[in-house]
N, C-alpha and C positions, 0 to 999 in steps of 0.2 A: 342760858342755853344749854340743853342737855348734851352731854358727850355722845356722839354716835360713832359706832364702829364703821371704818371705811368699807365700802362695798367690796366683795370679793372680785378679783380681776376677772374680766370676762374672757371666755375662751371660745374659739370658733369650733363648731361641730366638724368632725372629720368629714371630708368630702372625697369620695372615691376618685382616684386618678389625678389628685393634685399634689400628692407628696412625692418628692424625688427619692424617698426611701422605699417606695412601694409602687409597683406597676401591676395592673390587673392581669390575671392569668388568661391565657387564650381561651376562647369560648365565651367570655363575658363581653362587656362593652369595650370598645377600643380605648387605649390610654389617651388621656388628655395631653395638652402641650408639654407639661412638665414631665409626664410619664414617658412621652415620646423622646424628650431630650435625654432622659436617663437611658432609655432603651438604645437610642442611637449612639450615645457616648460609650456605653459598655461595648456595643458591637464594634464601633470604630477602634477603640483601644485594643480589643482582642484580635480582630481580623486584619486591620490595616497597620496599626502601630506594632502589634506583636507582643503587647504586655501580657503577663500571666494573669490568671484569675485572682491569685492572691494579691498581686500588685494593684489590680484594679479595685479590689475590695478595700484595700487599705487606703487608697487615694480618695475613694468616694464615700468611705465610712459605712459600708454595707458588708454583709458576710459574703464569703466566697460562694456559699450555696445560693445566695441571692443572685450573684453574678452568673452562676451556671443556669439558673432559672430564666434570667433575662436573656441570655444567649439563645436558649431554646425558644423563647417567645419571639425573639428577633427573627429566627429562621422560620417559625411557623407563620408569622404575620407578614413575611415577605420583605422585612427590613433588610435582611441579608439574603442575597441570592448568589448561588454558586454557579460559576460558568467554567466549563472545562474546554480549554482551547489548546489543541495539539498543534505544534508548529508544522508548517508545510501543507496544511489543509487536509491532513489525514483524518479520516472519520473512524474512530476506534469501534463504535458500536456496529456500524455497517461492516467493518473489516472482520470482526469476530463472527458476526452472524453469517456472512458470506462464506467464510472458511468452513463453518459447520455445515452449511447447506450443500456445499460442493464436495465436502470430504477432503479438503486440502489441508496441508500443514499450516498454511497461513495465507491470508490475502491482505492486500493493502489497498483500501478504497480512498480515493483522493477527491476532495471537493474542489471544483474549479470555479473561478469567478464568472466565466461565461461558457457557453457551449461551442464557441468557435474552435475549429479543429486545431489551428496552430497554437492557441492558448492551452487547450487540453493537452496536446503533445508536450508542450514545454513543462507543464506541471507534472505530468506523468513521468517525464524524463528525469526531473529532479527527484521524484520519489524512487525511481529505479536506482539512481546514483546513491541515494541515502541507504537503500536496502543493500546494495553491493558493499558499501563501506561498513555496514553492520555485519553482514554474513561471511564475507570472504576471510580466509586465513592464509598465512604464508604457505607457499608451495602449491597452490591450486593451479588447475588448468581451466581457464575461463573461456567459454565459447560465446560469440555474439553473432546474431543474424543481422540482416540489413533492415533498418526502419528509421523514419524521421524521428520517432520518439527516442530511439536509442542514440541517435546523433545528439539530441538534447541531453541525454543522460551522460554521455561522454564529456560534454562541456560543463556539466554540473559537478563532476567528480572533483573532490579536493584531496582525498588520500585513499590509498589502497595498500594492502600488504604486498610484498613481492610475489608476483605470479606470472604465468605464461598466458598470453591472450591470443586466442585462435579465431580467425574469421571463418564462419560457418557457411557463408553464402557469398556469391559475387554481388556486385553493385548494379544498380540500374543505370541506364544511359551510357556510361563509359567505364572502363576498367580502372580508371585512376581516381574515381570519386566515391563518395558514400562510405561503405563499410571500411575501406582501407584507412581512411582518416580516423574513423571511429576506433578501430583496433589500435592504431598507432597512438592515439591520444590516451586511451585507457592504459596501454602498456607503459607509456611515459609516466603517467601518474603512479603506477604500481612499481616503476623501476624494474620492469620485467621484460621478457622477450615478446615481440609481436610476430605473429605468423599470418601475414595478409594473403588474400587471394586476388591477384591482379587479373580479374576477368569480369565480364558482365554477368548478371544473374541469369539472363536468358540469352543464349547465343543465336546467331542466325540459322545455324543448321547443326545437325548432330556431329558432323565431321569436325567442325570448329571446336565443339565441346570436347570431343575425344582428344584432339591435339592439345588443347589447353590443359587437360588433366595429366598430360605427360610432362608438363613443365615442372622442373624440380621444385620450385618454390610452392606452387599450387599443390603438388603431390605431397610435399612435406606438411603443409597446413592441414589438408584433408585427412592425412594419416593420424594426426593428433586428436581427431574427433573421438576416437576410442579411448582416449586418456582423460576426457573431460571430467571434472568434478562439479562444475557449475556451468549451466547454459542459460542464456537469456534469449527468448524467441518472441518475435512480434506475431500476433494472431490477426489475420485478416479474414474477411468474409469472401465468398466467391460471387462477386458482382461489381458493377460499375461503382466507383468511389470507395469500395470496401477493400480492394486489393491493389497493391502497388504494381503487380505484374499484369493486371487485367488489360491495360492498354498495350502491353508488350507482346501479346499473343493474338492470333487471328480471331476473327468473329466465329469461325467454324470451331476453333478450339475452345473458345469460351462456351459456346452452346453445347458442345460435347460434354464439357465438365458439368454443366447444369443438368443435362439429360441423364448423366450417370449418377446424379445425386450429390455432387460436391456442394458443401456449405461453408467450408473453411479453406484457407490457404496459408501455409507457413513456408517461407523461403521457396516458393514455386512448387511446393508439393500440396496436393489436394486431399481433403478428408471429407467423408460423408458424415451424416448426422450422428452416427454411432461411433465415430472416431476411427473408422477404417480408411485405409489409403484408397484413393480413387486414381487408378492409372490414367495418365493423360498423354495426348499426342506430343506434348512438348517435354515430357520427362527426360528424354535423352539430350535435350538442349539446355537443361538447367544445371548451373554450376553451384551445387549446394550439397550438403549432407543429405543422407536418407533419414527420414524421420524415425525409422526403426532404431537408428543408432542412439536415439535419446533414451531408449528404454533402460539402459544401464547407467545413466547419469544420475548421481545421487540428488542433485538439486537442479530442477528445471523451473525457471521463472518465465511465465507467460505474461505478455503485456498486451492489453487491448482497451479500446474505449468505444463508447457509443452503443445505444440500445440495438442498433442495426446489426451489431456483431454478437448478439446473444447466442444464436445458433452456432456460430463459429467457436465461441468460447466453450460451449457445452461439448462440442465435438472434440476440441483439444483436451478437455478434462477427461473425456471418456477414453482417450488413448491410454490413460493410466500412468503416463510419465510426468505429468505436470505436478509439481509440489507446491508452487506459489503462484498467485495471480495478482498482478497490479492492474487496477481498473479505475475508471472514473465513476462518480456517483451515479450517473445516468445508466451505465451498464450494470452496475451493482444492483440498482433498484429493479431493473428489468429481470435480472436473474432471481432476485429475492421474491419477486411477484409470482414466480412459477409455482405450480402445484408440486408437492413432494414427489409425486410419481414421474414428473417431468425432469427431475434433477438426476444427474449421473452419480454413480458410485465412484468417487475419485480414488486415487492411489491408496489412501489410508482411511477411507470412509468407515471400514469395518471396525477399526481400532480406536478412532478418535472420539472422545467425549469432551464435555466442557472443561474438565480438569486437565485433560491432555492438551487442549488448545491453549489454556493459560500457560502451561509449561513450555509449549512451543514458542509462544510470544516472548517468554523470558529467557530462552536459550542464549540469545546474543548477549544479554546482560550478564549471564553466568560466565561467559567467556572472559569477561573483564576481571574476574576474581583471582585469576592465576595466570601462569604463563600461557601464551597462545598455543593451542594444540596443533599437531600436524594436520595437514589437509584431510588425510584419510580418516583420522580419529575424529575430526570435527563433523564428519558427514554421518548420515543415519546408518 
């Protein structure tokens, strides 16, 4: 029998997508099961475990350049998806867009799980609290108007630097509720002085309001309005369900406000669509600051919610003294849907561009890099 050479070992032809050392590039056929295993493992090790590309390459026996290509492919094929979730329901994209549209220093747009008013107010209140914790510095004089949203904000506060807290308007229903508790709560968190106004927001007659303004405590609080460094005001519309004082005035007074063009109400004071004050028959019965006093306040935070308050917010911004708006997504979307010619020129619309807005949103972070500045120095 003749000697025969053994046949050469058989080899399998290379098959695309079956080698764990190679995965197809995007644009070709999708990888097979073993290619997907490699793709998924590289992505998991890098994004979930936190291993470096060098470590992954060494463990899997491939080059780090191969690891980089696989990570790119994982992103392009949707194996890796990036989700940005900001705590508290804040919507960064809407917030920046709305600030630019309104010409404000900043806006905070809050996503809420439902459109129920009580739920929205609770979430907005939490956002206001977080904003105050971020913005305030020691030595400030903080002013607060009355609103159910601000009552939630007071309950959500966890820390504040020492500051004086001034009540800017009386409370609805009775003098011992509402804003008095809000001011006391905020001052307690700050470890500062509270200056409450023990009076209703709208009195029965002008004589009662005049007598209350002579009260030493109320007079002391209202005098500090001119010293404010930060104010937080709730913006209401002028209509049923849009304003907390609407039920507190007569039908004739409501109709007179509408007839004179009122679209917004802030602490019992009315504004028209251009942000001008609308005198009302109940002005002399309102226990609150005059809105013109906000013109010299460095930081004025307006708070509002619901698409029905779109005109009211535009009016407030057109006054020129609003620097920051805290709003829910519904209101933000209604404002962003307006044509450019319908938008107001806010306090800083002429000077703010995208780069300026980025800097404004980073201001609070910069404060953490050194000693806290004095209140006057930290303001614009």
